[in-house]
Each structure stands twice: as C-alpha cells, then as structure tokens.
C-alpha positions in Angstrom: -26.8 -0.6 -2.2 -23.2 -0.8 -3.4 -22.1 -4.4 -3.9 -18.5 -3.7 -5.1 -15.6 -5.0 -3.1 -12.5 -2.8 -2.9 -10.7 -5.7 -4.6 -13.1 -5.8 -7.5 -11.2 -5.3 -10.8 -14.0 -3.4 -12.5 -16.3 -1.7 -9.9 -19.9 -1.6 -11.2 -20.9 1.3 -9.0 -21.1 4.9 -10.2 -17.7 6.4 -10.9 -18.7 10.0 -10.3 -15.7 11.9 -9.0 -16.0 14.0 -5.9 -13.6 16.1 -3.9 -11.4 14.6 -1.2 -9.6 16.8 1.4 -6.9 15.0 3.4 -3.5 15.5 5.0 -0.6 13.8 3.4 3.1 14.2 4.1 2.3 16.9 6.7 0.2 19.2 4.5 -3.5 19.5 3.5 -4.1 18.2 0.0 -7.1 18.6 -2.3 -7.7 15.4 -4.2 -10.5 13.4 -5.9 -12.2 10.2 -5.1 -15.0 7.9 -6.2 -17.0 4.9 -5.0 -16.2 1.3 -5.5 -12.7 1.5 -3.8 -11.3 1.0 -0.3 -12.0 3.8 2.1 -13.0 6.3 -0.5 -13.7 9.3 1.7 -10.7 9.4 4.1 -7.3 8.0 5.0 -8.5 4.9 6.8 -7.3 4.3 10.3 -4.9 1.5 9.5 -3.2 3.5 6.8 -2.9 6.4 9.2 -1.3 4.2 11.8 1.2 2.9 9.2 2.1 6.4 7.9 2.6 7.5 11.5 4.8 4.5 12.5 7.2 4.1 9.6 10.5 5.9 8.9 11.0 8.3 6.0 11.3 6.3 2.7 14.6 5.8 1.0 15.4 8.8 -1.2 15.8 6.8 -4.4 15.2 3.5 -6.1 11.9 1.7 -6.5 9.3 1.9 -3.7 6.2 -0.3 -3.7 2.7 0.5 -2.3 1.0 -2.9 -2.4 -2.8 -2.5 -2.5 -2.7 1.2 -3.2 -6.4 2.1 -3.2 -6.8 5.8 -4.1 -3.2 6.4 -3.2 -2.5 7.7 0.3 0.6 5.6 0.8 1.9 6.1 -2.8 1.3 9.8 -2.8 3.0 10.2 0.6 6.0 8.3 -0.6 6.2 10.3 -3.8 6.0 13.6 -1.9 8.6 12.5 0.6 11.0 10.9 -1.9 10.6 12.8 -5.2 13.7 11.1 -6.7 12.3 7.6 -6.1 10.1 5.7 -8.5 6.8 4.8 -6.8 4.9 1.7 -7.9 1.2 1.9 -6.8 -0.1 -1.6 -7.4 -3.8 -2.6 -7.1 -6.2 -4.9 -8.9 -8.9 -2.2 -8.9 -8.7 -0.2 -12.1 -10.8 2.6 -10.7 -8.4 3.0 -7.7 -5.4 3.1 -10.1 -7.1 5.8 -12.2 -7.6 7.8 -9.0 -3.9 7.4 -8.1 -3.0 8.8 -11.5 -5.4 11.7 -11.2 -4.3 12.6 -7.7 -0.6 12.3 -8.6 -1.3 14.8 -11.5 -3.1 17.1 -9.2 -0.1 17.2 -6.9 2.4 17.6 -9.7 4.0 14.2 -9.1 5.7 12.6 -12.0 7.3 9.7 -10.1 4.2 7.5 -9.6 3.4 4.4 -11.7 -0.1 3.2 -10.9 -0.3 -0.3 -12.4 -1.9 -3.7 -12.2 0.3 -6.4 -10.5 1.1 -8.0 -13.8 2.4 -4.7 -15.3 5.4 -4.4 -12.9 8.5 -5.7 -14.7 9.7 -8.9 -13.2 13.3 -7.6 -12.8 12.2 -4.6 -10.6 13.4 -4.9 -7.0 12.3 -2.6 -4.2 14.2 -0.4 -1.7 11.0 -0.4 0.4 7.5 -1.9 0.4 4.7 -0.2 2.3 1.3 -1.8 2.5 -2.1 -1.9 4.1 -2.7 -5.4 2.6 -6.2 -6.5 1.6 -6.8 -8.9 4.4 -10.4 -9.6 3.4 -9.4 -11.2 0.1 -8.9 -14.4 2.1 -5.9 -16.1 3.8 -4.7 -18.1 0.8 -4.8 -15.2 -1.6 -3.2 -12.9 0.9 -0.4 -15.4 1.5 0.2 -15.9 -2.2 0.4 -12.2 -2.7 2.9 -11.6 0.1 5.1 -14.5 -1.1 5.1 -12.9 -4.6 6.1 -9.4 -3.5 8.1 -9.5 -0.3 11.0 -11.6 -1.8 11.5 -8.7 -4.3 13.0 -6.5 -1.5 16.5 -5.5 -2.2 19.1 -6.7 0.4 19.1 -4.5 3.5 15.6 -3.2 2.5 12.4 -3.4 4.6 8.7 -3.8 4.1 6.2 -2.2 6.5 2.7 -3.5 6.7 -0.3 -2.6 8.9 -2.8 -5.3 10.0 -5.7 -5.0 12.5 -5.1 -7.2 15.5 -8.6 -8.7 15.4 -8.0 -9.6 11.7 -5.0 -11.8 12.5 -1.9 -9.6 12.7 -0.2 -11.9 15.2 -0.9 -15.1 13.3 0.3 -13.3 10.1 3.5 -12.3 11.8 4.2 -16.0 12.8 3.3 -17.2 9.2 5.7 -14.6 7.7 8.5 -15.8 10.0 7.9 -19.4 9.0 7.2 -18.9 5.3 9.6 -16.3 3.9 12.9 -17.5 2.5 16.1 -17.5 4.5 17.5 -14.0 5.1 14.1 -12.5 5.9 13.2 -11.4 9.5 9.8 -10.3 10.7 9.3 -8.0 13.7 6.4 -6.2 15.3 7.4 -2.6 15.0 4.4 -0.8 16.6 0.9 -1.3 18.1 -1.6 1.5 18.0 -5.4 1.8 17.9 -6.0 -1.9 17.5 -3.4 -2.3 14.7 0.0 -3.9 14.5 2.7 -2.5 12.2 4.9 -5.4 11.0 8.4 -4.9 9.7 10.0 -7.4 7.3 13.8 -7.0 6.8 15.8 -8.7 4.0 19.3 -9.2 5.2 
C-alpha cells in the first residue's frame, strides 16, 4: 500500500512512468505521470473547476502555480501565455520532474519547475493560480499563503480553489483578516462543491 503523501519531498513509491491523456488549454495532450504525487491519473476535480472559472492569464511577466503537482495549471498557463515565465512550485521532487518532462513533451520552454526556495526573492507575479495543499494542515497552509500572496504585483490577482467541506469559507475570512493592506479577497465562483477565491492586490 502506497504511504506517500503528495506533499512528500521524496516519494518512496515506485517512480515508473506511465502515459497520461488529458485535455489542457482546449486540446487533448499526451503526457506522462507516476505515483507518489497528487492526482496522478487525471486533472483532479478542484483543478478542473479552477481552470474553468479563471480568466485567461496575463500574456507576459511571471506567473506562479503554487503546489503544481504534475503540472495541469502550469502547463495550461504556459500554453495560453507563451511569452510569460511560468513558475511551477512544489515540494515534491517527483512532481517537479514530471512538470519538466511534460513541458518538454509539449515543446514549452517557458516553465521553471522548482522547489519553493529556488524562486528568487525579487520575483513578483502578474498572477498566481493554485489548488493549494489544504491537507498539509492549517498552520502550514497559512504560512505558505502569507509567503506567496504578498508577492503579487500591484493590480494583479491570485486565484485559488478550495473544497467547501475543507474550509473554503473560513479560509476566505482568514485571508481577508490576515493579508496586508491593499489586498482584497472575493468568492469568484462556486461549482461542484468547490469555491474559487480571488485575491486582488490594489
């Protein structure tokens, strides 16, 4: 029985690659996947809700996918904004390897799949998209969001998807109370048991 968490840094399970056929950015894509990561065999429902309820990404600048997994958000951003620089950030090294492999398969050269500490501190983001790892625990999640959301450029937005039963409404209230001045948090959409939250830096 597999004991890895998707937020394990070094999954112990078998890394055997296998095919993955999904639709990203409106077209069928042939990718690769492996065990020991989040939702290895499909675009999970929350991510699908996020992708369906967010506007097109900015055409340039730095775009962040926080908690990238095998890369459905990062790859979609890269396909839709080929002149932007995509930062796929995850603590799971196997997931990052899959992002790199899948970007190469799609001919994408604008994706940086990196550990959190490998993003230069002076990089600011024109957009953040995330299906955040809620199950890491509230304290760790809050620390992560307070680390990354303030790195939005002015007049930029973050879009996050959170299951309603996993505390999306309480997270929205916490973001409202905890982010620095100039940040506003809204509920942008509700679909299939998920909330899409929008955080704007004015």
